[in-house]
C-alpha positions in Angstrom: -46.1 -19.0 55.2 -47.2 -18.7 51.6 -45.8 -15.2 51.4 -42.3 -16.1 52.6 -42.2 -19.1 50.2 -42.9 -16.8 47.3 -40.3 -14.3 48.5 -37.7 -17.0 48.8 -38.5 -18.2 45.3 -38.0 -14.7 43.9 -34.7 -14.3 45.7 -33.6 -17.8 44.5 -34.4 -16.9 40.8 -32.7 -13.5 41.2 -29.5 -15.1 42.6 -29.4 -17.7 39.9 -29.9 -15.0 37.2 -27.1 -12.9 38.7 -24.7 -15.9 38.9 -25.6 -16.9 35.4 -25.0 -13.4 34.1 -21.6 -13.3 35.9 -20.7 -16.7 34.5 -21.7 -15.6 31.0 -19.7 -12.4 31.3 -16.6 -14.2 32.5 -16.8 -16.7 29.6 -17.3 -13.9 27.1 -14.4 -11.9 28.4 -12.1 -14.9 28.5 -12.9 -15.9 24.9 -12.0 -12.3 23.8 -8.9 -11.3 25.6 -8.7 -8.1 23.5 -12.1 -6.5 23.9 -11.3 -3.6 21.5 -11.7 -4.4 17.8 -8.6 -5.1 15.9 -7.4 -2.3 13.7 -7.0 -3.0 10.1 -3.9 -1.6 8.4 -4.9 1.6 6.7 -4.6 1.6 3.0 -2.5 4.4 1.7 -3.8 6.0 -1.4 -1.5 4.9 -4.3 0.3 7.9 -5.6 0.3 8.1 -9.3 3.4 9.4 -10.9 2.9 12.9 -12.3 2.0 12.8 -16.0 5.1 13.0 -18.1 5.3 15.8 -20.6 6.3 14.9 -24.2 9.8 15.7 -25.1 10.5 18.5 -27.6 11.5 15.8 -30.1 8.2 14.0 -29.6 6.3 17.3 -30.2 8.4 17.9 -33.3 7.8 14.4 -34.7 4.0 14.8 -34.1 3.9 18.1 -35.9 5.9 16.6 -38.8 3.5 13.6 -38.9 0.5 15.9 -38.8 1.9 17.8 -41.8 2.5 21.1 -40.0 6.2 21.0 -40.9 8.1 20.4 -44.1 11.0 17.9 -44.2 13.5 20.8 -44.3 12.0 22.5 -41.3 11.8 19.2 -39.4 15.5 18.3 -40.1 16.6 21.8 -39.1 14.7 21.8 -35.9 15.9 18.3 -35.0 19.5 19.3 -35.6 19.0 22.3 -33.2 17.5 20.0 -30.6 20.4 17.6 -30.9 22.8 20.5 -30.4 21.1 21.5 -27.2 21.1 17.8 -26.0 24.9 17.8 -26.2 25.1 21.0 -24.2 23.3 19.4 -21.3 
């Protein structure tokens, strides 16, 4: 009789463990209806505007400021640039 009481006890513990596991799984699944992880919105890399090139007048003014051009050359080149601006 001792042998059957021990066997019954093992079966009882096994059944309780299985039912407990099933109950835990049900609660776990009900608390998380969407089992898959939520997707974060992807950050798109910010596009930087292309570097702007200095205008011809900017280059001319820098060269004049650096002393590469005389006042006469600067005035003549600026007048030519203005003529081309009107053509566009």
